[in-house]
ChimeraX commands (.cxc) that place a marker at each C-alpha (Angstrom):
marker #1 position 10.67,21.18,10.89 radius 0.5
marker #1 position 10.12,23.43,8.05 radius 0.5
marker #1 position 6.63,24.58,6.88 radius 0.5
marker #1 position 7.20,22.49,3.50 radius 0.5
marker #1 position 8.00,19.48,5.45 radius 0.5
marker #1 position 4.94,19.78,8.03 radius 0.5
marker #1 position 2.67,20.28,5.03 radius 0.5
marker #1 position 4.03,17.25,3.02 radius 0.5
marker #1 position 3.69,15.34,6.39 radius 0.5
marker #1 position 0.23,16.29,7.17 radius 0.5
marker #1 position -0.74,15.57,3.33 radius 0.5
marker #1 position 0.78,12.22,3.81 radius 0.5
marker #1 position -1.14,11.53,7.04 radius 0.5
marker #1 position -4.37,12.38,4.97 radius 0.5
marker #1 position -3.70,10.30,2.11 radius 0.5
marker #1 position -3.06,7.29,4.49 radius 0.5
marker #1 position -6.16,8.30,6.35 radius 0.5
marker #1 position -8.25,8.37,3.38 radius 0.5
marker #1 position -6.72,5.20,2.04 radius 0.5
marker #1 position -7.71,3.28,4.96 radius 0.5
marker #1 position -11.10,4.76,4.96 radius 0.5
marker #1 position -11.43,3.77,1.27 radius 0.5
marker #1 position -10.04,0.17,1.86 radius 0.5
marker #1 position -12.12,-0.42,5.02 radius 0.5
marker #1 position -15.26,0.67,2.93 radius 0.5
marker #1 position -14.48,-1.86,0.30 radius 0.5
marker #1 position -14.12,-4.45,2.85 radius 0.5
marker #1 position -17.58,-3.91,3.70 radius 0.5
marker #1 position -19.00,-3.37,0.38 radius 0.5
marker #1 position -17.79,-4.16,-3.19 radius 0.5
marker #1 position -14.48,-6.22,-2.44 radius 0.5
marker #1 position -15.66,-8.32,0.44 radius 0.5
marker #1 position -15.25,-11.66,-1.59 radius 0.5
marker #1 position -11.73,-10.47,-2.78 radius 0.5
marker #1 position -10.55,-9.76,0.90 radius 0.5
marker #1 position -11.87,-13.19,1.96 radius 0.5
marker #1 position -8.98,-14.65,-0.29 radius 0.5
marker #1 position -6.61,-13.01,2.25 radius 0.5
marker #1 position -7.87,-14.53,5.46 radius 0.5
marker #1 position -5.57,-17.53,6.18 radius 0.5
marker #1 position -6.97,-20.85,6.25 radius 0.5
marker #1 position -5.89,-21.52,9.75 radius 0.5
marker #1 position -7.75,-18.60,11.24 radius 0.5
marker #1 position -10.55,-20.20,13.18 radius 0.5
marker #1 position -13.03,-17.58,12.29 radius 0.5
marker #1 position -15.40,-17.16,9.43 radius 0.5
marker #1 position -13.63,-15.34,6.65 radius 0.5
marker #1 position -16.40,-12.92,6.12 radius 0.5
marker #1 position -16.44,-12.04,9.88 radius 0.5
marker #1 position -12.66,-11.27,9.80 radius 0.5
marker #1 position -13.13,-9.25,6.56 radius 0.5
marker #1 position -15.88,-7.20,8.23 radius 0.5
marker #1 position -13.98,-6.68,11.35 radius 0.5
marker #1 position -10.83,-5.55,9.68 radius 0.5
marker #1 position -12.79,-3.14,7.58 radius 0.5
marker #1 position -14.46,-1.54,10.49 radius 0.5
marker #1 position -10.99,-1.21,12.09 radius 0.5
marker #1 position -9.63,0.18,8.92 radius 0.5
marker #1 position -12.49,2.70,8.68 radius 0.5
marker #1 position -11.99,3.77,12.27 radius 0.5
marker #1 position -8.16,4.18,11.88 radius 0.5
marker #1 position -8.54,6.10,8.77 radius 0.5
marker #1 position -11.19,8.67,10.30 radius 0.5
marker #1 position -8.80,8.90,13.52 radius 0.5
marker #1 position -5.75,9.71,11.03 radius 0.5
marker #1 position -8.00,12.38,9.41 radius 0.5
marker #1 position -8.82,13.80,12.76 radius 0.5
marker #1 position -6.04,13.63,15.34 radius 0.5
marker #1 position -3.15,15.95,14.90 radius 0.5
marker #1 position -1.83,16.80,18.38 radius 0.5
marker #1 position 0.95,14.76,19.99 radius 0.5
marker #1 position 1.12,12.49,21.83 radius 0.5
marker #1 position -2.20,11.10,20.60 radius 0.5
marker #1 position -1.18,11.50,16.90 radius 0.5
marker #1 position 2.26,9.34,17.60 radius 0.5
marker #1 position 0.15,6.65,19.36 radius 0.5
marker #1 position -2.48,6.43,16.75 radius 0.5
marker #1 position 0.55,5.96,14.37 radius 0.5
marker #1 position 1.99,3.20,16.45 radius 0.5
marker #1 position -1.49,1.48,16.65 radius 0.5
marker #1 position -2.05,1.91,12.59 radius 0.5
marker #1 position 1.53,0.31,12.07 radius 0.5
marker #1 position 0.56,-2.57,14.50 radius 0.5
marker #1 position -2.57,-2.92,12.41 radius 0.5
marker #1 position -0.68,-3.27,9.34 radius 0.5
marker #1 position 1.66,-5.93,11.03 radius 0.5
marker #1 position -1.32,-7.86,12.38 radius 0.5
marker #1 position -2.80,-8.25,8.88 radius 0.5
marker #1 position 0.47,-9.26,7.24 radius 0.5
marker #1 position 0.00,-12.92,7.87 radius 0.5
marker #1 position -3.05,-12.64,5.64 radius 0.5
marker #1 position -0.78,-11.55,2.80 radius 0.5
marker #1 position 1.68,-14.22,3.60 radius 0.5
marker #1 position -1.21,-16.82,3.49 radius 0.5
marker #1 position -2.37,-15.36,0.11 radius 0.5
marker #1 position 1.19,-15.89,-1.17 radius 0.5
marker #1 position 1.80,-19.41,0.39 radius 0.5
marker #1 position -1.72,-20.76,-0.27 radius 0.5
marker #1 position -1.75,-19.41,-3.87 radius 0.5
marker #1 position -5.00,-17.70,-3.39 radius 0.5
marker #1 position -6.05,-15.19,-6.12 radius 0.5
marker #1 position -7.61,-11.80,-5.11 radius 0.5
marker #1 position -7.32,-8.11,-6.39 radius 0.5
marker #1 position -5.61,-9.44,-9.69 radius 0.5
marker #1 position -2.91,-11.11,-7.68 radius 0.5
marker #1 position -3.28,-14.34,-9.72 radius 0.5
marker #1 position 0.64,-15.36,-9.84 radius 0.5
marker #1 position 3.05,-15.91,-6.98 radius 0.5
marker #1 position 5.22,-13.04,-8.45 radius 0.5
marker #1 position 2.48,-10.54,-8.05 radius 0.5
marker #1 position 1.79,-11.77,-4.56 radius 0.5
marker #1 position 5.34,-11.57,-3.55 radius 0.5
marker #1 position 5.55,-8.00,-4.73 radius 0.5
marker #1 position 2.63,-7.07,-2.63 radius 0.5
marker #1 position 4.32,-8.66,0.33 radius 0.5
marker #1 position 7.13,-6.11,-0.16 radius 0.5
marker #1 position 4.54,-3.27,0.23 radius 0.5
marker #1 position 3.36,-3.96,3.71 radius 0.5
marker #1 position 6.46,-2.88,5.50 radius 0.5
marker #1 position 6.26,0.27,3.76 radius 0.5
marker #1 position 2.82,0.92,5.01 radius 0.5
marker #1 position 4.18,0.35,8.63 radius 0.5
marker #1 position 6.95,2.84,7.99 radius 0.5
marker #1 position 4.60,5.26,6.37 radius 0.5
marker #1 position 2.14,5.04,9.52 radius 0.5
marker #1 position 5.28,5.41,12.04 radius 0.5
marker #1 position 6.79,8.38,9.90 radius 0.5
marker #1 position 3.81,10.56,9.14 radius 0.5
marker #1 position 2.61,10.57,12.77 radius 0.5
marker #1 position 6.09,10.87,14.59 radius 0.5
marker #1 position 5.10,7.66,16.33 radius 0.5
marker #1 position 8.71,6.48,17.19 radius 0.5
marker #1 position 9.69,9.88,18.66 radius 0.5
marker #1 position 6.51,10.04,20.60 radius 0.5
marker #1 position 6.80,6.63,21.94 radius 0.5
marker #1 position 10.31,7.34,23.21 radius 0.5
marker #1 position 9.45,10.44,24.75 radius 0.5
marker #1 position 6.53,8.50,26.71 radius 0.5
marker #1 position 9.09,5.86,27.82 radius 0.5
marker #1 position 11.69,8.51,29.22 radius 0.5
marker #1 position 11.10,9.04,33.14 radius 0.5
marker #1 position 9.86,12.33,33.79 radius 0.5
marker #1 position 12.22,14.88,35.97 radius 0.5
marker #1 position 10.66,16.51,38.81 radius 0.5
marker link #1:1,2 radius 0.2
marker link #1:2,3 radius 0.2
marker link #1:3,4 radius 0.2
marker link #1:4,5 radius 0.2
marker link #1:5,6 radius 0.2
marker link #1:6,7 radius 0.2
marker link #1:7,8 radius 0.2
marker link #1:8,9 radius 0.2
marker link #1:9,10 radius 0.2
marker link #1:10,11 radius 0.2
marker link #1:11,12 radius 0.2
marker link #1:12,13 radius 0.2
marker link #1:13,14 radius 0.2
marker link #1:14,15 radius 0.2
marker link #1:15,16 radius 0.2
marker link #1:16,17 radius 0.2
marker link #1:17,18 radius 0.2
marker link #1:18,19 radius 0.2
marker link #1:19,20 radius 0.2
marker link #1:20,21 radius 0.2
marker link #1:21,22 radius 0.2
marker link #1:22,23 radius 0.2
marker link #1:23,24 radius 0.2
marker link #1:24,25 radius 0.2
marker link #1:25,26 radius 0.2
marker link #1:26,27 radius 0.2
marker link #1:27,28 radius 0.2
marker link #1:28,29 radius 0.2
marker link #1:29,30 radius 0.2
marker link #1:30,31 radius 0.2
marker link #1:31,32 radius 0.2
marker link #1:32,33 radius 0.2
marker link #1:33,34 radius 0.2
marker link #1:34,35 radius 0.2
marker link #1:35,36 radius 0.2
marker link #1:36,37 radius 0.2
marker link #1:37,38 radius 0.2
marker link #1:38,39 radius 0.2
marker link #1:39,40 radius 0.2
marker link #1:40,41 radius 0.2
marker link #1:41,42 radius 0.2
marker link #1:42,43 radius 0.2
marker link #1:43,44 radius 0.2
marker link #1:44,45 radius 0.2
marker link #1:45,46 radius 0.2
marker link #1:46,47 radius 0.2
marker link #1:47,48 radius 0.2
marker link #1:48,49 radius 0.2
marker link #1:49,50 radius 0.2
marker link #1:50,51 radius 0.2
marker link #1:51,52 radius 0.2
marker link #1:52,53 radius 0.2
marker link #1:53,54 radius 0.2
marker link #1:54,55 radius 0.2
marker link #1:55,56 radius 0.2
marker link #1:56,57 radius 0.2
marker link #1:57,58 radius 0.2
marker link #1:58,59 radius 0.2
marker link #1:59,60 radius 0.2
marker link #1:60,61 radius 0.2
marker link #1:61,62 radius 0.2
marker link #1:62,63 radius 0.2
marker link #1:63,64 radius 0.2
marker link #1:64,65 radius 0.2
marker link #1:65,66 radius 0.2
marker link #1:66,67 radius 0.2
marker link #1:67,68 radius 0.2
marker link #1:68,69 radius 0.2
marker link #1:69,70 radius 0.2
marker link #1:70,71 radius 0.2
marker link #1:71,72 radius 0.2
marker link #1:72,73 radius 0.2
marker link #1:73,74 radius 0.2
marker link #1:74,75 radius 0.2
marker link #1:75,76 radius 0.2
marker link #1:76,77 radius 0.2
marker link #1:77,78 radius 0.2
marker link #1:78,79 radius 0.2
marker link #1:79,80 radius 0.2
marker link #1:80,81 radius 0.2
marker link #1:81,82 radius 0.2
marker link #1:82,83 radius 0.2
marker link #1:83,84 radius 0.2
marker link #1:84,85 radius 0.2
marker link #1:85,86 radius 0.2
marker link #1:86,87 radius 0.2
marker link #1:87,88 radius 0.2
marker link #1:88,89 radius 0.2
marker link #1:89,90 radius 0.2
marker link #1:90,91 radius 0.2
marker link #1:91,92 radius 0.2
marker link #1:92,93 radius 0.2
marker link #1:93,94 radius 0.2
marker link #1:94,95 radius 0.2
marker link #1:95,96 radius 0.2
marker link #1:96,97 radius 0.2
marker link #1:97,98 radius 0.2
marker link #1:98,99 radius 0.2
marker link #1:99,100 radius 0.2
marker link #1:100,101 radius 0.2
marker link #1:101,102 radius 0.2
marker link #1:102,103 radius 0.2
marker link #1:103,104 radius 0.2
marker link #1:104,105 radius 0.2
marker link #1:105,106 radius 0.2
marker link #1:106,107 radius 0.2
marker link #1:107,108 radius 0.2
marker link #1:108,109 radius 0.2
marker link #1:109,110 radius 0.2
marker link #1:110,111 radius 0.2
marker link #1:111,112 radius 0.2
marker link #1:112,113 radius 0.2
marker link #1:113,114 radius 0.2
marker link #1:114,115 radius 0.2
marker link #1:115,116 radius 0.2
marker link #1:116,117 radius 0.2
marker link #1:117,118 radius 0.2
marker link #1:118,119 radius 0.2
marker link #1:119,120 radius 0.2
marker link #1:120,121 radius 0.2
marker link #1:121,122 radius 0.2
marker link #1:122,123 radius 0.2
marker link #1:123,124 radius 0.2
marker link #1:124,125 radius 0.2
marker link #1:125,126 radius 0.2
marker link #1:126,127 radius 0.2
marker link #1:127,128 radius 0.2
marker link #1:128,129 radius 0.2
marker link #1:129,130 radius 0.2
marker link #1:130,131 radius 0.2
marker link #1:131,132 radius 0.2
marker link #1:132,133 radius 0.2
marker link #1:133,134 radius 0.2
marker link #1:134,135 radius 0.2
marker link #1:135,136 radius 0.2
marker link #1:136,137 radius 0.2
marker link #1:137,138 radius 0.2
marker link #1:138,139 radius 0.2
marker link #1:139,140 radius 0.2
marker link #1:140,141 radius 0.2
marker link #1:141,142 radius 0.2
marker link #1:142,143 radius 0.2
marker link #1:143,144 radius 0.2
view
């Protein structure tokens, strides 16, 4: 990998980590009510509890992305982050199907556009951490 590519990848990981820290912090503070709109009505937990828990997880993942740079831990962290983005996707779908407003997403068209970005977050987490390559290398049997 070239130096420029390593720098771009590292910067992208920092941006993702900082973004998760920011989003998680807003879950816990100023946007708590807005995030409650994304909790599906079928979740058998109090919406505020789900928002607080997901905020804590986002902050933890963000801090880890800012701190973890060595493989295989970095790749495993990327896979966990991608799994988190997949785990919260039903909330985005529920916001669309239940026609819930939040974060200025007050039309089905806006909510549908947001849905398209969640897979990009998954790919971002996997790509900047080398998660796929790391997980493949961990699955290979070691030769003695």
